[in-house]
NUPATOR-443548 format. One record per residue (C-alpha): residue number from 1; chain; y, x, z. Coordinates in nm, 3 decimals. Each point is the difference from the previous one (the first is absolute). Layout:
<pts>
     k   c         v         u         w
   NUM   A         Y         X         Z
...
</pts>
This chain:
<pts>
     k   c         v         u         w
     1   A     0.003    -0.008    -0.010
     2   A     0.340     0.144    -0.078
     3   A     0.235     0.088     0.267
     4   A     0.284    -0.264     0.041
     5   A     0.327     0.104    -0.114
     6   A     0.218     0.025     0.334
     7   A     0.380    -0.088     0.015
     8   A     0.228     0.289    -0.046
     9   A     0.139     0.143     0.342
    10   A     0.339    -0.098     0.096
    11   A     0.271     0.289    -0.049
    12   A     0.299     0.030     0.186
    13   A     0.306     0.231    -0.145
    14   A     0.321     0.088     0.094
    15   A     0.229     0.168    -0.217
    16   A     0.364     0.057     0.112
    17   A     0.292     0.227     0.073
    18   A     0.264     0.019     0.297
    19   A     0.281     0.191     0.148
    20   A    -0.195     0.299     0.055
    21   A    -0.163     0.018    -0.342
    22   A     0.266    -0.069    -0.246
    23   A     0.380     0.026    -0.022
    24   A     0.245    -0.282     0.013
    25   A     0.062     0.003    -0.338
    26   A    -0.365    -0.084    -0.083
    27   A    -0.043    -0.283     0.300
    28   A     0.320    -0.172    -0.074
    29   A    -0.142    -0.075    -0.359
    30   A    -0.334    -0.121     0.146
    31   A     0.226    -0.181     0.285
    32   A     0.222    -0.185    -0.270
    33   A    -0.030    -0.365    -0.034
    34   A    -0.303    -0.139     0.107
    35   A    -0.239     0.267    -0.130
    36   A    -0.269    -0.044     0.251
    37   A    -0.065    -0.345    -0.137
    38   A     0.059     0.108    -0.366
    39   A    -0.273     0.296     0.026
    40   A    -0.248    -0.277     0.140
    41   A     0.045    -0.237    -0.275
    42   A    -0.045     0.249    -0.247
    43   A    -0.308     0.172     0.165
    44   A    -0.162    -0.340     0.020
    45   A    -0.011    -0.014    -0.358
    46   A    -0.251     0.313     0.014
    47   A    -0.387    -0.090     0.010
    48   A    -0.075     0.250     0.280
    49   A     0.253    -0.177     0.233
    50   A    -0.122    -0.296     0.199
    51   A     0.262    -0.009     0.262
    52   A     0.330     0.189     0.046
    53   A     0.286     0.019     0.235
    54   A     0.317     0.227    -0.046
    55   A     0.217     0.121     0.294
    56   A     0.351     0.116    -0.159
    57   A     0.297     0.072     0.259
    58   A     0.258     0.306    -0.036
    59   A    -0.238     0.231     0.177
    60   A    -0.341    -0.082    -0.160
    61   A    -0.165    -0.158    -0.312
    62   A    -0.383    -0.074     0.081
    63   A    -0.264    -0.161    -0.209
    64   A    -0.297    -0.163     0.174
    65   A    -0.275    -0.073    -0.228
    66   A    -0.345    -0.149     0.048
    67   A    -0.259     0.005    -0.301
    68   A    -0.316     0.137    -0.109
    69   A     0.105     0.321    -0.195
    70   A     0.220     0.229     0.229
    71   A     0.082     0.258    -0.273
    72   A     0.112    -0.257    -0.261
    73   A     0.213    -0.160     0.249
    74   A     0.165     0.324     0.084
    75   A     0.065     0.077    -0.364
    76   A     0.179    -0.333    -0.019
    77   A     0.189     0.030     0.270
    78   A     0.132     0.336    -0.064
    79   A     0.075    -0.108    -0.343
    80   A     0.231    -0.294     0.115
    81   A     0.190     0.220     0.250
    82   A     0.076     0.259    -0.242
    83   A     0.147    -0.272    -0.210
    84   A     0.208    -0.151     0.262
    85   A     0.096     0.337     0.128
    86   A     0.094     0.115    -0.353
    87   A    -0.197     0.319     0.052
    88   A    -0.295     0.145    -0.201
    89   A    -0.349    -0.056     0.194
    90   A    -0.021     0.394     0.025
    91   A     0.348     0.002     0.162
    92   A    -0.059    -0.277     0.235
    93   A    -0.365     0.061     0.099
    94   A     0.066     0.282     0.251
    95   A     0.255    -0.249     0.189
    96   A    -0.300    -0.249     0.066
    97   A    -0.243    -0.052     0.254
    98   A    -0.339    -0.147    -0.048
    99   A    -0.209    -0.146     0.302
   100   A    -0.357    -0.166    -0.054
   101   A    -0.216    -0.236     0.187
   102   A     0.090    -0.024     0.394
   103   A     0.270     0.263    -0.049
   104   A     0.218    -0.258    -0.177
   105   A    -0.049    -0.207     0.316
   106   A     0.076     0.246     0.234
   107   A     0.322     0.106    -0.201
   108   A     0.124    -0.365    -0.026
   109   A    -0.041    -0.047     0.364
   110   A     0.204     0.314     0.090
   111   A     0.263    -0.120    -0.226
   112   A     0.007    -0.345     0.165
   113   A     0.022     0.173     0.321
   114   A     0.311     0.205    -0.086
   115   A    -0.217     0.327     0.028
   116   A     0.069     0.102    -0.377
   117   A     0.367    -0.114    -0.001
   118   A     0.326     0.230    -0.039
   119   A     0.071    -0.166     0.374
   120   A    -0.293     0.041     0.184
   121   A    -0.099    -0.368     0.142
   122   A     0.268    -0.167    -0.204
   123   A    -0.060    -0.395    -0.009
   124   A     0.149    -0.084    -0.356
   125   A    -0.341     0.141    -0.182
   126   A    -0.180    -0.275     0.156
   127   A     0.178    -0.260    -0.136
   128   A     0.004     0.183    -0.327
   129   A    -0.382     0.001     0.001
   130   A     0.010    -0.391     0.079
   131   A     0.215    -0.043    -0.295
   132   A    -0.191     0.224    -0.245
   133   A    -0.328    -0.224     0.087
   134   A     0.177    -0.316    -0.017
   135   A     0.127     0.083    -0.359
   136   A    -0.338     0.106    -0.108
   137   A    -0.156    -0.307     0.116
   138   A     0.271    -0.214    -0.198
   139   A    -0.085     0.187    -0.330
   140   A    -0.383    -0.090     0.077
   141   A    -0.099     0.362     0.043
   142   A    -0.146     0.008     0.346
   143   A    -0.359    -0.074     0.077
   144   A    -0.234     0.031     0.306
   145   A     0.016     0.362     0.040
   146   A     0.373     0.052    -0.035
   147   A     0.034    -0.319     0.230
   148   A    -0.202     0.171     0.275
   149   A     0.155     0.340    -0.069
   150   A     0.356    -0.113     0.042
   151   A    -0.037    -0.251     0.292
   152   A    -0.170     0.309     0.176
   153   A     0.291     0.225    -0.066
   154   A     0.259    -0.281     0.114
   155   A    -0.243    -0.036     0.303
   156   A     0.009     0.394     0.060
   157   A     0.368     0.028    -0.049
   158   A     0.070    -0.286     0.273
   159   A    -0.244     0.162     0.225
   160   A     0.164     0.349     0.000
   161   A     0.324    -0.197     0.047
   162   A    -0.100    -0.178     0.320
   163   A    -0.255     0.221     0.148
   164   A     0.207     0.350    -0.057
   165   A     0.373     0.108     0.043
   166   A     0.002     0.162    -0.333
   167   A     0.270    -0.248    -0.142
   168   A     0.239     0.026     0.322
   169   A     0.331     0.150    -0.051
   170   A     0.116     0.219    -0.294
   171   A    -0.202     0.277    -0.140
   172   A     0.261     0.168    -0.208
   173   A     0.355     0.049    -0.038
   174   A     0.033    -0.272    -0.217
   175   A    -0.166    -0.259     0.166
   176   A     0.156     0.110     0.333
   177   A     0.310    -0.060    -0.196
   178   A    -0.075    -0.332    -0.116
   179   A    -0.111    -0.124     0.316
   180   A     0.327     0.124     0.173
   181   A     0.210    -0.186    -0.252
   182   A    -0.187    -0.315     0.049
   183   A     0.039     0.045     0.387
   184   A     0.383     0.068     0.004
   185   A     0.063    -0.285    -0.249
   186   A    -0.243    -0.250     0.171
   187   A    -0.205    -0.037    -0.306
   188   A     0.006     0.082    -0.375
   189   A    -0.068    -0.328    -0.137
   190   A     0.229    -0.050    -0.286
   191   A     0.179     0.324     0.059
   192   A     0.137     0.242    -0.288
   193   A    -0.089     0.368     0.039
   194   A     0.151     0.281    -0.183
   195   A    -0.239     0.282    -0.063
   196   A     0.185     0.339    -0.105
   197   A    -0.263     0.215    -0.174
   198   A    -0.302    -0.065    -0.228
   199   A    -0.291     0.262     0.128
   200   A    -0.279    -0.056     0.199
   201   A     0.170    -0.075     0.325
   202   A     0.232    -0.246    -0.159
   203   A    -0.299    -0.179    -0.170
   204   A    -0.161    -0.018     0.372
   205   A     0.312    -0.133     0.156
   206   A     0.035    -0.270    -0.278
   207   A    -0.345    -0.109     0.050
   208   A     0.039    -0.018     0.383
   209   A     0.342    -0.197    -0.016
   210   A    -0.143    -0.249    -0.263
   211   A    -0.314    -0.032     0.214
   212   A     0.200    -0.115     0.294
   213   A     0.199    -0.268    -0.188
   214   A     0.298     0.175    -0.194
   215   A     0.084    -0.231    -0.287
   216   A     0.195     0.254    -0.200
   217   A    -0.051     0.364    -0.063
   218   A     0.271     0.192    -0.132
   219   A    -0.082     0.341    -0.143
   220   A     0.270     0.302    -0.060
   221   A    -0.111     0.340    -0.138
   222   A     0.141     0.245    -0.226
   223   A    -0.277    -0.065    -0.260
   224   A     0.088    -0.335    -0.099
   225   A    -0.344    -0.043    -0.156
   226   A    -0.180     0.043     0.307
   227   A     0.224    -0.229     0.198
   228   A    -0.091    -0.279    -0.234
   229   A    -0.364     0.071     0.016
   230   A    -0.021    -0.002     0.376
   231   A     0.221    -0.288     0.017
   232   A    -0.185    -0.212    -0.253
   233   A    -0.306     0.027     0.203
   234   A     0.148    -0.194     0.266
   235   A     0.207    -0.219    -0.211
   236   A     0.308     0.165     0.110
   237   A     0.303     0.163    -0.180
   238   A     0.114     0.358    -0.080
   239   A     0.350     0.099     0.077
   240   A     0.212     0.280    -0.096
   241   A     0.086     0.285     0.258
   242   A     0.351    -0.024    -0.078
   243   A     0.001    -0.374     0.117
   244   A    -0.158     0.079     0.333
   245   A     0.283    -0.154     0.179
   246   A    -0.052    -0.342    -0.174
   247   A    -0.379     0.020     0.064
   248   A     0.035     0.087     0.358
   249   A     0.234    -0.310     0.052
   250   A    -0.289    -0.222    -0.126
   251   A    -0.264     0.161     0.189
   252   A    -0.115    -0.079     0.361
   253   A    -0.209     0.330     0.030
   254   A     0.049     0.330    -0.172
   255   A    -0.258     0.270     0.007
   256   A     0.079     0.332    -0.208
   257   A    -0.255     0.268    -0.044
   258   A     0.125     0.220    -0.279
   259   A     0.013     0.398    -0.062
   260   A     0.366     0.031    -0.033
   261   A     0.159     0.298     0.172
   262   A     0.307    -0.213     0.087
   263   A     0.044    -0.348     0.127
   264   A    -0.050    -0.280    -0.250
   265   A     0.117    -0.279     0.216
   266   A     0.392     0.071     0.135
   267   A     0.112    -0.182     0.312
   268   A     0.271    -0.132    -0.194
   269   A    -0.257    -0.202    -0.222
   270   A    -0.151    -0.175     0.277
   271   A     0.188    -0.326     0.085
   272   A     0.020    -0.133     0.382
   273   A    -0.266    -0.263     0.063
   274   A    -0.358    -0.031     0.144
   275   A    -0.211     0.229    -0.194
   276   A    -0.269     0.266     0.080
   277   A     0.036     0.350    -0.189
   278   A    -0.322     0.219     0.022
   279   A     0.039     0.388    -0.133
   280   A    -0.351     0.138    -0.064
   281   A     0.157     0.291    -0.177
   282   A     0.049     0.374     0.082
   283   A     0.286     0.110    -0.057
   284   A     0.120    -0.356     0.105
   285   A     0.080    -0.250    -0.269
   286   A     0.226    -0.218     0.201
   287   A     0.354     0.121     0.141
   288   A    -0.054    -0.008     0.378
   289   A     0.333    -0.148     0.041
   290   A    -0.145    -0.346    -0.115
   291   A    -0.141    -0.038     0.344
   292   A     0.374    -0.062     0.130
   293   A     0.013    -0.299    -0.237
   294   A     0.029    -0.339     0.176
   295   A    -0.331    -0.171     0.006
   296   A    -0.210     0.277    -0.188
   297   A    -0.282     0.168     0.152
   298   A    -0.081     0.333    -0.123
   299   A    -0.351     0.185     0.044
   300   A    -0.094     0.353    -0.106
   301   A    -0.329     0.158    -0.049
   302   A    -0.004     0.182     0.339
   303   A     0.016    -0.339     0.176
   304   A    -0.320    -0.124    -0.176
   305   A    -0.216     0.320     0.018
   306   A    -0.132    -0.055     0.365
   307   A    -0.096    -0.359    -0.074
   308   A    -0.158     0.086    -0.332
   309   A    -0.213     0.280     0.185
   310   A    -0.126    -0.229     0.271
   311   A    -0.106    -0.255    -0.238
   312   A    -0.166     0.240    -0.225
   313   A    -0.196     0.126     0.306
   314   A    -0.080    -0.344     0.091
   315   A    -0.133    -0.115    -0.350
   316   A    -0.216     0.301    -0.021
   317   A    -0.149    -0.033     0.352
   318   A    -0.098    -0.361    -0.126
   319   A    -0.109     0.095    -0.336
   320   A    -0.364     0.100     0.141
   321   A    -0.065    -0.369     0.125
   322   A     0.118    -0.147    -0.346
   323   A    -0.241     0.232    -0.173
   324   A    -0.279    -0.142     0.211
   325   A     0.104    -0.356    -0.067
   326   A    -0.003     0.090    -0.392
   327   A    -0.338     0.145     0.032
   328   A    -0.112    -0.294     0.182
   329   A     0.104    -0.255    -0.262
   330   A    -0.116     0.218    -0.277
   331   A    -0.349     0.005     0.136
   332   A     0.000    -0.376     0.032
   333   A     0.095    -0.009    -0.379
   334   A    -0.252     0.248    -0.087
   335   A    -0.267    -0.206     0.174
   336   A     0.113    -0.290    -0.172
   337   A     0.033     0.139    -0.375
   338   A    -0.379     0.167     0.061
   339   A    -0.135    -0.319     0.081
   340   A     0.141    -0.129    -0.344
   341   A    -0.274     0.226    -0.169
   342   A    -0.292    -0.168     0.171
   343   A     0.139    -0.361    -0.046
   344   A    -0.160    -0.042    -0.336
   345   A    -0.343     0.081     0.123
   346   A     0.030    -0.210     0.307
   347   A     0.117    -0.288    -0.202
   348   A    -0.275     0.023    -0.236
   349   A    -0.265     0.057     0.263
   350   A     0.122    -0.325     0.180
   351   A     0.005    -0.223    -0.339
   352   A    -0.346     0.153    -0.075
   353   A    -0.124    -0.110     0.350
   354   A     0.171    -0.335    -0.015
   355   A    -0.156    -0.067    -0.374
   356   A    -0.350     0.061     0.141
   357   A     0.052    -0.218     0.300
   358   A     0.118    -0.307    -0.179
   359   A    -0.292     0.059    -0.290
   360   A    -0.241     0.005     0.279
   361   A     0.129    -0.310     0.164
   362   A     0.012    -0.188    -0.356
   363   A    -0.387     0.127    -0.072
   364   A    -0.129    -0.155     0.323
   365   A     0.227    -0.324    -0.004
   366   A    -0.307    -0.189    -0.143
   367   A    -0.217     0.075     0.315
   368   A     0.267    -0.143     0.237
   369   A     0.025    -0.366    -0.096
   370   A    -0.039    -0.085     0.369
   371   A     0.299     0.213     0.094
   372   A     0.325    -0.225     0.112
   373   A     0.351     0.105    -0.148
   374   A     0.083     0.119     0.335
   375   A    -0.335     0.220     0.009
   376   A     0.115     0.143    -0.333
   377   A     0.331     0.099     0.120
   378   A    -0.154     0.173     0.308
   379   A    -0.234     0.205    -0.243
   380   A     0.268     0.075    -0.217
   381   A     0.229     0.139     0.324
   382   A    -0.314     0.168     0.112
   383   A    -0.070     0.218    -0.314
   384   A     0.358     0.065    -0.048
   385   A     0.027     0.117     0.376
   386   A    -0.328     0.218    -0.044
   387   A     0.166     0.153    -0.332
   388   A     0.324     0.061     0.175
   389   A    -0.149     0.197     0.278
   390   A    -0.240     0.204    -0.211
   391   A     0.313     0.122    -0.235
   392   A     0.208     0.056     0.296
   393   A    -0.093     0.333     0.082
   394   A    -0.046     0.142    -0.354
   395   A     0.365    -0.122    -0.051
   396   A     0.148     0.153     0.292
   397   A    -0.198     0.319    -0.041
   398   A     0.115     0.042    -0.375
   399   A     0.375    -0.047     0.093
   400   A    -0.049     0.267     0.317
   401   A    -0.167     0.247    -0.264
   402   A     0.312    -0.076    -0.231
   403   A     0.231     0.109     0.256
   404   A    -0.196     0.312     0.077
   405   A     0.035     0.112    -0.382
   406   A    -0.378    -0.095    -0.073
   407   A     0.024    -0.298    -0.162
   408   A    -0.110     0.102    -0.348
   409   A    -0.335     0.085     0.017
   410   A    -0.100    -0.282     0.234
   411   A     0.180    -0.262    -0.215
   412   A    -0.190     0.145    -0.301
   413   A    -0.327    -0.025     0.187
   414   A     0.059    -0.363     0.119
   415   A     0.109    -0.076    -0.364
   416   A    -0.335     0.144    -0.139
   417   A    -0.230    -0.144     0.264
   418   A     0.095    -0.338    -0.047
   419   A     0.083    -0.002    -0.364
   420   A     0.354    -0.104     0.040
</pts>
């Protein structure tokens, strides 16, 4: 008898890049518009891709793919990322990372917990993961594996925030600055923020201010193209450096982080009124004289450093427990995924047993004329119960073996012994 064809195993694949692997020019192209969703829609046209979710933010663009051919999925993902980034495949490939199997879950769960963020423990990424998953569900690209993977990821992120202190306080100068502005102004909801500079720190400042409710981000920089690029990611507006006085007048909070050798914001350019000025530059960007202006709070880098150091130490101390949570959630997902490999064999075995049970009852039907309808129901229930108890142990053991990475040989034995 020929060996029955077994279903292809499920392959999990992650192809992506982030702030550690790709420069801002590449990331901004991948983060532009709704690329996570667009990439998923493109990839679902590929025969190898059964399920897909795209996570696209200013700091990362990641594609989570489920199918039967990992290499084909990888090729398709790299091709589409190259097209969106306007880079050749050979040029982009060194900027990408690839994960397989349970490593995909471990990575996503760490991302959800803020362990892979520019700001360790930052909370914004969890809502971005929820949004990415919801967007994929809307276009119909999720399925049982992606559903379980992302539900587990959200649970891991929530556990890390509830069971550790990794998300408490600011972990960088930028996040401390944004939190200070929020505290001094009594909240940033609906606030206008002016960010002077367009480098990595400015990018992080804008992200933290927007995450805390700032509704308008103004960006001033010597290179107007960079100012436009940064402002556009937050639906904001680029302003000219020679118009800073006007921009400061519009702003509730100003954060400056340029490499200028001279102050870029003079005290004369700061109007009186309730606003917070935060200078993250050395040499200083903001004229210290601005602190004397009525209603103005001026904070420099020295006033933030102690808080930053304390909070980084706190988060580093909590990261160990956060990693334990990631490992626990990943192990649960691995066991669930492994069980999928034996489900077809278990289903076929139970279906075969039920077919035999029903056939035997029907074959003996002519000898049971004296049985009442109630007796027949009792007999049916009895044989079903016997069958369930007989198959319970093999079912449980196959799932246990799957979790121990031994499912394939035992599944094959069961398949051949019973001719499934």
